[in-house]
N, C-alpha and C positions, 0 to 999 in steps of 0.2 A: 116794724117784721113783715113780709109778705105771707099772707095766706092763699087759701088754694082758691077762692074766689078772684084774688089779683093776680093769680099765676093764672086761670083761663081766660083773662082778659087779655092781659101780654100776649098767650098764643094767639089766641084771636088778632090780637093789632099786627104781628107777624103776619100771618096767613095775610092778612088783607093787602099786606105792605108786597108783599111777593106776587101774589093777583096780581098788583100794578106792574110790576116787572116781566110780570110774567115772558113779555113777546120777545125778551132776549135770548129765550132760552129753545135749541128748534127741538122738532118730534125727537120723543126719547126721550131718557134717562141721563139728565146733564148733571148726576150727579154730584153734592158736594163734599166737602172731607169726613164727615162723618158718614155716608151713605145713604142723607136723606135728598130727594128730589121734593119741594113746595108744592111744582107744579111743572104743565110743559102745555105747550100751543101745537094745534093741529090748524093751520091756516088761520083764520080770523077767531076762532075758537082758544079759551085757555080751559086746559083741564089740573084739576086740583090733586096733585098724586104726595103726599105726604112721606110715603114711604120709598118712593122711586122705585118699585115693582112694574110699573106699567100698563099699571092696574088703576083707573082712575077712580077716585075718592068715593064718587058715589054709587062706585062698583063694587068698591073694597071691604069683604068683611072684617078686615084687620088694616083698617086705614094706617094706623100708625108703626107697622110693622113687628108688636110686639112678644106676637104668639098669643093673643088672647083674642077672641073674637070682640067686634065693636059692643057688642049686647053685656055683655060679661064683663068691661072694662069699664074703670070708673073714670079715665081720662082716655076716652080714644083717640087723642091726637097730641099725646105725648108719649114716644116709648120708653121713659125712664116710667112711668106709672101702669101699674098692671096689678092683677091680684098675684102676689108670692114675692112680688119683687124686692130685693134687699133696700130694710126700712131703720137705720138708724138715727136715733133721735138727731135734729139737726136745729142751728138757729133761724130759720123759716119754719120751721114746724108742719113738714113736710108729709102728707102722707101717704109715703109711694105705695103701700104696697094694699092702700083699698081698704083696709083692716077698721078702719075707723078712729085711728092713732097717727101720734105721729111717735113712730117707732112700731115695735112687732107686740100686737097685744097675745100674743099665745107664747111666744119664746122670751117671755121676759117673768121674772118675781115683782109682784106688787107688793108695795109696804105703805100704808098709810096710818100715821100715829093716833088718828082719830075714829077711823073704822074699822082698824085692823085688829086681830086677833093673831098671836101668834101660835096655838093652835089651828088655826088656818094655813092650808095651801100655796098662798101667794098668788092666787090667782088676780086677775081683774076686778071679780066681784067680790072675791074674798080675799084681803091683801092681811100683810102678817101686821106686826106692828111696830116691832123694832128693826131698825136698820142693822144691828147685828143679825137678825133673825135671817132677815132678808138676804144678806149675803152669806149667810151659811148654805141657805138653799142653792144659790146661784152659781156656788165652788160647784155644785154636783150636777150641775147640769152641761151640755154639750161644751169641746171649747169651742168662742164665735158665739154662745148665746148665753154668755153669763152676763143681763145685764140687770140691775135693779130699779125700777122705776120708782119714784119717789114721789106720793101725794104733798099737796100743801100742808102745812102743820109744824109743829114743835118737838125734836127729838131732843130729850137730854138724855144723852149719851155720848160716850168715846168711843170711837169706832176704827176699826184694823179693817182692810182692806186688801187682798191676798186674792193667789187664784189666777188672777186676770179677770176679775168683775170690776164691772164698769155701775158708775149709780149717777144717773139721770134724775133730775129735781124738776121742778113747773109744773108736774099734774094737777087737775085740778080733783073734788070731792066728786063725788058720784051725783050726779044727776040726768036725769031719765034715761037712766043706764048709756051716760057715754061719760067721757071725760076728752076736757081740751087740757092744750099743753102749751102755759104765758108764764114767760121767767119772770114778768113784773108783778100780777097780780095771783100767782100760784106759788107762793115761795115755802120752799123747804129748808126750816131752820133747824141748823143744828147747834147745839149747847152743849161744848164744853162742861163736863161732868167732872167738878173739882176732887181732887184727891183719888181719883178713879183709876185710868192707867197713865204709863211710863212708861221710857223709850230710855236706853242708856246711849249717849255720842260720847264721839271720844276724836276731839280735834288735835292741835299739835300737843292740848296738857288733857289733864281729865285722868280716866273717864265723866261725866256729866251724866244724873241720872235726872229727865226733865221729861212732864207731864204733859200729855199733847191732847190734841182735841180731834183730831182726825189721821190718821197713821198708814201712809200706803207704799207696801213694804216689801221686795222681790215679786214686782209683779209688772204687767202690763195693762194700766187702766184708766179710763176717763172718770173724772169726778166736773161734772156739767150741772150749774143751775143751783145753788147755793148757799144761805148768808151762814156764814160759820164765826161762831165767837170762838174763842180763846181762851185757855183755863187761867184764870186771875195768877195763878202760880206756874204758868209753864209755854208752854208753844203751844202754836193754832193747828196748821198743816207743816205734818214732815213724810218727804218723800227720800226713801232708802233701795237704794239699787234695783230702780224704778223705772223703764217705760211712762211715763206721766204725763196726761194731758187734765191741765187745770183751767179750765175754761169758764167764763160766764158764772164768774160766784163773788160775793162779795162775803167779804175775811176782815175780820175784827181784830183788832187786838183788845180785849175786854180790861175796861180799869181795874185795877188791882183797886181788890180795898185794904192794901197796905202795900209799902213800898217794898218793890223786891228787885235783885242786881239787872236782870236781862227780859225781854220779853222778844219772841222772836214769830212774826206773822206766818212767813213761809220759810223752810228749809228745807233747801235740794242737796241730799249727799250719796256718796257712794264709800263702804269703806272695805277694808282689805280683805273680805271672804267674800268680794264678788268676782266673778273674770271675765266680765261681760263690760262691753259697751255700756254705756245709759244716755237717752234723751230725755228733758224732761222740757214740756213745753206752757207755759202759764201767759192765756191770749184771753182778752175780753173780760179782765175780772177787776173791779173795784177793790183795792186794798185799804183799808183804814187803822195808821197808826195812829191811837185814841189814846194810850197809855200813859201813866203821871207819875213821876219819879220826881227824886226830889232834885236841889241844885247844889255846890256850895261843899262838901263834905264827903270824902271816902264811904262815911256810916249810909250815905244816903244815895251812893251812886246808883244811877240808870242809864242803861242805852234801851232803844227802843229799833226796832230793826223790821223791816218789810221785805225784804228776801236773799235768805243766805245763803250761798252756795258755797259747798267748804268738803272735798274730798278730804275723809279722815284719812290720820296718819298712817302712812304704811300702804295706801289704796295702788295700785297699780294698774286701775282701766282708764277709760276714760269718762267724762260728763259733760255732753254739751248743754247748755240751759238756752230755752228761747222765750224771750220777755218781750212779749210783742200785742199794743193795744189796750195796753191798763190803764189801769188811773190809780196812782197813790197821793193818798191826803193825809199829812203828817198834820197833827197838832196835840196840845199837851203843853207837860214841860216836863225836859228830859235832860239828862247829863251828855246826850249824844243822842243824835236821831239818823239814822242811816234808812234810804229807800232803798236801793241793792248794792249789796257787799259779795265779793266773789273773790277766791283767791285760793292754791293748792298749797296742800299743806305740804312743803318740801324740803327741810329741814339740811340739805345737801349744798353747798355751795360751789362742789365743783363740779354738780351735772351739767352736762352741754343737753343739745337739741337732739344729738343722735343718740346717745347713750341714757336719757334720763329714764329712770326705769318708775318714776314717780308719775301719778296720778296727770292727765293731761283736761287742762279745766278749760273748756270755750262759751264765751258766752258773747249773744246777741239780743242786741238793744233796738226797738224798732216802735214806734211812732207810740209812747206811751205816755203819761201827760201826769208832770210828776209837783205838786203842790206843796211846799212847806213852809207853814205860817205859826210853828209854837214858838218856845222859849226857849233856846238851846245852849249850853256850851260851846255846843259845835254840832252842824248841820252836812250833813253829806248826799247830794243825790245819789250816786255811784263812787263805791270804792273797789275798783277793779285791782286786785295782782297783788297785793299787799294785808296783812293782815290786820295792820295796830290802827284800832279803832279811836284813837287817840291823840290829838293836837297836830294833826301833820307830819307826822315822823316816818321816817326813813328806814325798812325793814333794816334790822341788826345782822350782821353776819354772821352770828349765831342762829337765825329766825328766820332765814329767806322766806319769801312766798313768791309765788308766780301765776302766771295765768298762761294758757297756752294761748289762747288768741280772744281778739275785742272789735267789737263792731258796735258804734251806733250813729244808728241813721233818723233821722226825723221826728226828735224828740223833742218835748217843751216843757222844759226846767224853770218853775220860779220857787224862789226862796227869798221870804216878806222873816226879816230877821226881827225889826220892832226889839231892840234891847238885848239881843244874844251875841255871844261873845264871838263867834267865829263860823265863815260858811266854806264851804268848797261842794261846787256842783260836781266836778271830777275829779277824781281821782286816782291816774294810772300810774302802774307801777311793774317793771320786772314783766315782762309780756314778751315772749318769746317770738310772735308773729306779728308781722306790721301790723296795727291798729289804724283804724279807718273810725275817724268820727268827723258826718257829714251832716249838712242841712239840718241840725239842731238850733233851737233857740235855749239861750240862759240865762238868766232874767236875777238880780241880785234887787234889794227893795232894803228902805230900813235903816236903821241904827247897827251896828252892828263893829267890832273892834277892827276884826280881821278877815279879808277876803280874799280867796282865790279862785276862777272859776274854774280852772283849771289849772292841776296840779301835775307833772309830768315825770316821772322817776326813773330813768335810764327803758325806755319803750320806743321803740320808733312809731311815733306817732305820727298820721297825718289830721292835718285839721281844714277841710274842704267845705265854706260855704255854707260857714256856720254864723250866728249874730248873738252877740255875747253885750249883754244889757245892764250895766252896775249903774245903778245911782244910791248912794249911801250916802252918811252920813257916817264915820270912819276915821282911825288913826291909819290906817295903812289898808291899800288895796294894792294888787296884781293883779295885772289882764293873766292870761294864759302864760305859766311858768315851768320851763324846763329845767329839770337838777339833775346833776349826776354828783356819784359817788366817788371818788379816784381807789376806794380798796377795794370795794365791792366790784368796781369794773373789771380792773385787773384780777378776781376771784375768779370769776366765772365768765368763760368766752360768749354764751348765748346770752347775759345778760347787757354788754355791751353795744350799746343801743344809742343812736343819736337819732333827733325826729327828723320826719321828712318833710313833705310839702305844707305850708301854711300860705294858704290862697283862697283869697275872693271871701275873706272873715270882715264881720262888721266889729270893730272894738267899742264898745262906746260907754267910757267910764264917765261919769261923773260922782264927785264926791265931795261933800262938802268937812272942812276940817273939826276934828274936836282934840287935836294936838299939836303944836307947831311941827311934831317930827312927821306930821304926816308926811307918806311916801305913795306915790302914782306910777307906777309900771305898766306900761302895755303888752312886753316881753319882755322876760328875765330869764339869763343862762345866772345855772349856780354852780359852782364847780369847788368842792370841799376836801379837807384832809390831805394827801401828802403827794401826789402823783401828778406834776404838770401836762404826763404826756396827753392826759386824757380831758385837758382843762376844754377843748373845743367837744364833746361827746355832749354836750346838752345843745349844740347848734343848730336848729333846722337848717337842711340840702336847701329848700327855697322857700323867700318871704318876699310873698307877690302879690301886687292888686289885690289889696288890703284895707280898708280904714278903717284908721285908728283913731279916734275923736278921744279926746281927753278934756274933759271942764272942771277944773277948779283952782279953788284960791290957795292950793298947796304951793309952797315955796319951791316944794321938790318933788318932780314930775318928768318922767321920764317916757321916750316913748320903745328905746330898750337899755337895757342892761345887760354888757356883754361880758363873761367870765375873760381875761387877758391875761389873767394867771391863778394859780391856785388861795393866790391873797390879796387879788385885788381886781374892781373891774372899772372899763369904761362905761359910762353915761352918755347918751344919744338923746339930745334934748330938743331936737331939729326933725321935721320929715325927710327936710332934704339933706340930712349930715344922715338920717338912717337910709337913705335909697343909696348913697353913695359909701355906706360903709364907711364915715370919717369915726378915724381913730382905732378900727379894731383889728385886732391880731392881722398879722399880713399871713398865717395860714386858715384865719378861719374859714371854712369851707360854704358858707352861708351864700346864696345868691341872694340878693335883697333888689326888688323894683318894682315900679309903678305903684308904689302904696301913694294912700293922701289921708289927710288929714281934717277932716269936715266934717259935720253935725250930719250923720248918715239918715235923718227926717225920717227917724220910726215912728208908723202910723198915728197908735195909741198906747202907749206903754204903761196907761193908769187903768187899761181892763187886760192888760198884758198880750196886747197884738202888735209882734213887732215885726209886721210888714211893711214896707216902702211906703213913704209918702209919696205923691206925687213928681213933687221936686228933688227927690232925694238924687245927691250927688252920683251913690251908688248903682245907679239905673243904668246900663249899656255900657258900664265902668269895670265889670269883669272878666276875669282870662277864662278861654275856653277850655273846658273841660271833657275830655270823650268819656270819662267815669261818674259826672254826676249830672246828666241828663235832664233829670226832672229837681225843681224843688221839693220845701218840706210835705206841700199839699198835692204834690205830682203834676203839677205843671209842669209843661215840658220846657226846656231852656234852649236856645232862647225865645224870647216872644218878642221882640223886635231887631232892634239892630246889633247888639249885643249882650251877650250873659251879664246876668248883676252880682254885685256883692252882697252875700247874707244868704240867709235860710231862702227866703221868699223872692221867687222872680216875680217882679210887676207887669 
């Protein structure tokens, strides 16, 4: 994190740089786009003029032009830092208004579990003791100043946040009349109080009465810099009908004292009572899914969910969920573990895009790390567009669930199964808009019965520059799989979708056999039930410049399984036949070309580094894509003679 000293050094280095190039400027103000000119020249002399007002800095009473005289300004050469400047607590801990803290020392309520008393007035020197009291005091303040600053300590309470109140943790105990802010050393720990507060939630079924630790309801609020532990019998953080920013927190699914049916670390909901659209941002958090339940029987079934976004039944407004730069860690033993699951609870199969009156749910997932290393009957990284939590089932005609949009960019997924039954990194179903999945890494290791790195059900999904690395001992392994249900396809026009472009992906599938019935397939179409006219609805439009590498002793492995009717498939067992579309239906719409079947030579899969080795055949052999101009790290494409295949540009 930057501190004020580092910021000052940076500013001085910038000034030196501008002095070196000052001869390039003519006399007078050659102002930059932000209105500031660092210097100008008069003949052989270089004159520093930061604010570009024509007055040399050595003669200017207000060097940075922020309206505050130099001797009254705590940073005279930075126009954004001055007494009275807006100062919201930030990740750089910048004291923008010169009051000695990151934030506004006067226009906030202070809370300290160890120093406070609820009889105090909540000031810097006289904080209150509980979060509930701090929130009550902040709710009475003027709009825009309803901030609660929370001091290092442990708070054993369930908390309800309303009235546009914001909670900022990370402040230190008082020392020498000062409080510093640091989210690592000054942890505000919120422990759920078992059996205290609960909330009623209605999904497609219900209602369900569930306990919570932190409820953000009917508000626009920020929750920043906390360590939060869920109740042993319910939820951790719940957001209902709110525009909320959940940032820089550690969220724990506390291990229960007894087996419970479900644990939810963060729940994002809109219900039928709201008439407003909402956006929830989940950024720079660490989410720990540590709960333990039984395996094997209905009596001890247990589901552990990291993030659940689910408009309640009959909600008619939109919910956008932004999930960015978070770290998900799942461990323990459960029937099902899901890092992210989202669906619009829409039970009307006749809805279409123009007349749909149900909620719109949009999911944006970027630059997250998902590690799942527990023992599971089924593990899911992302389950989007379906409420079916069990065993890869498609939605039924009586209970359709949809998503408005889904974007997945620059994420890293790692599943170490070690004896689990099933693994699915991304399940995508019934999404109204085109789905973009680009620059992600999908890695599955260990012993597992069945593997689907990507399961696509009636969604127009585009896979661009992803790296799939599967190295398992398994009965059945599938690469990305595209399925359709003919009955559903005919029932609702807006879910009659075919996949789009499958370009520049690495599908590296290494599988040891545990059964003679082993099947390895890199790309799979599937069509079922009754209507042959929909057999091509699972056919991607373009499959080009992918590396499809299969390494297995299994006798039955395929580069592609193409549905040629509702009752049979053709199998493609060579890359030459695949590129030539040998045996495909004449009306199959896929454009297939320039795919290879070589070991991609990934740098170090054992340490989860799926970048390209120096001799990889994926270097410079990709197709140029105007919409994917950078890789998973932000490196621009291309770096040499051509675009690379996979998530990394060499």
